[in-house]
C-alpha positions in Angstrom: 16.7 9.3 8.2 14.2 5.9 6.8 16.6 4.5 4.4 13.4 2.6 1.8 14.6 0.4 -0.4 12.5 -0.6 -3.8 12.9 -1.5 -7.5 11.5 0.0 -10.3 7.9 -0.5 -10.4 7.3 -2.5 -6.6 5.7 -2.5 -3.9 7.9 -0.5 -2.7 5.6 2.7 -3.9 2.9 1.8 -1.4 5.4 2.4 1.2 6.8 6.0 -0.5 3.6 7.2 -0.7 2.5 6.7 3.0 6.1 8.4 3.8 5.1 11.1 2.0 1.6 11.8 3.7 3.0 11.7 6.7 6.1 13.9 5.3 8.8 12.2 6.7 12.1 12.8 5.7 13.6 9.4 3.3 15.9 8.6 1.4 14.3 5.9 -1.0 17.2 3.3 -2.7 16.5 2.3 -5.7 17.9 -1.4 -6.2 18.4 -3.1 -10.2 16.0 -6.0 -10.1 17.3 -7.0 -13.0 20.7 -6.5 -11.8 20.2 -8.8 -8.8 21.3 -6.2 -6.4 18.4 -6.9 -4.0 20.4 -10.9 -3.5 23.6 -9.0 -2.6 24.9 -9.6 0.9 24.4 -6.1 1.8 20.5 -5.8 0.9 19.8 -9.4 2.1 21.2 -8.0 5.5 18.0 -6.4 5.8 15.6 -8.6 4.1 17.3 -12.5 4.2 14.1 -13.1 2.1 16.0 -10.8 -1.0 12.2 -9.1 -2.0 11.6 -5.7 -1.9 10.2 -3.1 0.0 12.1 -3.2 3.1 13.4 -0.3 5.1 16.4 0.8 7.6 15.1 3.0 10.5 18.3 3.5 11.9 19.4 -0.6 13.3 15.9 -1.6 12.8 15.1 -3.5 9.6 11.6 -4.4 8.4 10.1 -5.6 5.0 6.9 -6.8 3.5 4.7 -3.4 2.8 1.9 -4.1 5.2 4.1 -4.8 8.3 6.0 -1.4 7.0 2.8 0.5 6.6 1.8 -0.3 10.1 4.8 -0.1 12.1 5.1 3.8 10.5 1.5 4.1 11.5 1.8 3.5 14.6 5.6 5.2 15.1 4.9 8.4 13.2 1.7 9.0 12.5 0.1 12.1 14.4 -3.1 10.8 15.6 -2.8 7.9 18.6 -4.4 4.9 18.0 -6.3 1.8 20.5 -5.5 -1.9 20.1 -8.8 -1.9 18.3 -8.0 1.2 15.9 -4.8 -0.9 15.3 -6.6 -4.1 14.8 -8.7 -2.5 12.8 -6.0 -0.9 10.4 -4.1 -4.4 10.1 -7.0 -5.9 9.4 -7.3 -3.1 6.1 -3.6 -3.4 5.5 -4.0 -8.0 5.9 -7.1 -6.9 3.7 -5.2 -4.8 0.6 -2.0 -7.2 0.2 -3.7 -10.4 0.0 -7.8 -11.0 0.0 -8.3 -7.8 -2.3 -4.5 -8.2 -4.3 -5.5 -11.9 -5.0 -9.2 -11.6 -5.8 -8.6 -9.1 -8.3 -4.7 -10.2 -9.1 -5.0 -13.8 -9.4 -6.8 -14.4 -12.8 -7.8 -17.7 -11.6 -9.5 -15.9 -8.4 -11.3 -12.9 -10.2 -14.4 -13.9 -12.2 -15.3 -15.2 -8.2 -14.1 -12.5 -6.1 -13.9 -9.1 -7.7 -17.3 -8.5 -8.0 -18.1 -9.7 -4.4 -15.0 -7.4 -2.9 -15.1 -4.9 -5.0 -19.3 -4.1 -4.0 -18.3 -4.6 -0.3 -15.8 -1.4 -0.3 -18.3 0.4 -3.0 -21.2 0.0 -0.1 -18.6 1.3 2.9 -17.4 3.8 0.4 -21.2 4.9 0.1 -21.2 6.0 3.9 -18.0 7.1 4.2 -15.3 9.2 2.5 -12.9 6.5 3.8 -12.1 3.1 4.6 -12.3 4.1 8.6 -14.2 7.1 8.8 -14.2 10.6 6.9 -10.3 11.1 7.8 -8.0 9.8 5.6 -5.3 7.2 6.9 -3.0 4.6 6.6 -5.7 2.1 6.1 -6.1 4.0 2.6 -2.9 3.7 1.9 -3.0 0.1 1.8 -6.2 -0.3 -0.1 -6.0 2.4 -2.5 -2.0 1.4 -3.8 -3.9 -2.2 -4.6 -7.4 0.0 -6.4 -4.8 2.4 -7.7 -3.2 -0.5 -9.9 -5.9 -1.8 -11.3 -6.4 0.7 -14.5 -1.8 0.7 -14.6 -1.6 -3.4 -15.0 -5.2 -5.0 -15.9 -7.3 -1.9 -17.5 -10.9 -4.1 -16.3 -13.9 -2.1 -16.3 -14.7 -0.8 -12.6 -17.5 1.0 -13.7 -20.1 -1.2 -11.8 -18.3 0.4 -8.6 -19.3 4.0 -8.8 -18.1 5.3 -5.2 -14.6 3.1 -5.6 -13.7 5.1 -8.7 -14.8 8.3 -7.2 -13.1 6.5 -4.6 -9.7 5.6 -6.9 -9.8 9.1 -8.3 -9.8 11.6 -5.4 -7.0 9.0 -4.0 -5.1 10.0 -7.1 -5.3 13.1 -6.6 -3.3 13.4 -3.3 0.0 15.4 -4.0 1.6 11.9 -2.4 0.3 9.1 -4.2 1.2 11.1 -7.2 4.6 11.6 -6.2 4.8 8.4 -5.1 3.3 5.8 -7.5 4.4 7.3 -10.5 7.6 6.1 -9.6 
């Protein structure tokens, strides 16, 4: 069984959401970050950087939410992905964790980047319900989770991006999202 290590209000919720979508049994190990449990030797053996999320899948350890999502997609998703599809999935995961996150959550970049990024997402979502097609997938977990943090943490007005708002609402109605993102 996979063990997912995370802290309260951490990016572990992103991985938890995808595990729930895949219906994979897992154990969530909540680390008390205030008590520095993430810096204890037993956790540093899993992630020497002392950051969450991290997983243990048997004797295999992996950290960084994007890397974990890609691993889970390759190992557990019912779909078989071509090299090109995996590259595109990786592109969206990287976009979520770097470009989108920085463009929205780093205040010095927000004025210059957020409108451009969300306008482009709005245009993509105007022609299809999910990022890669008509089917929900791991790219939606990566991007959707970052978008979901906007109203939780920043309370920004996103009314100029109606397709993005609709997308966020549809993702938020998913049972796996509700279970994972409420942690």
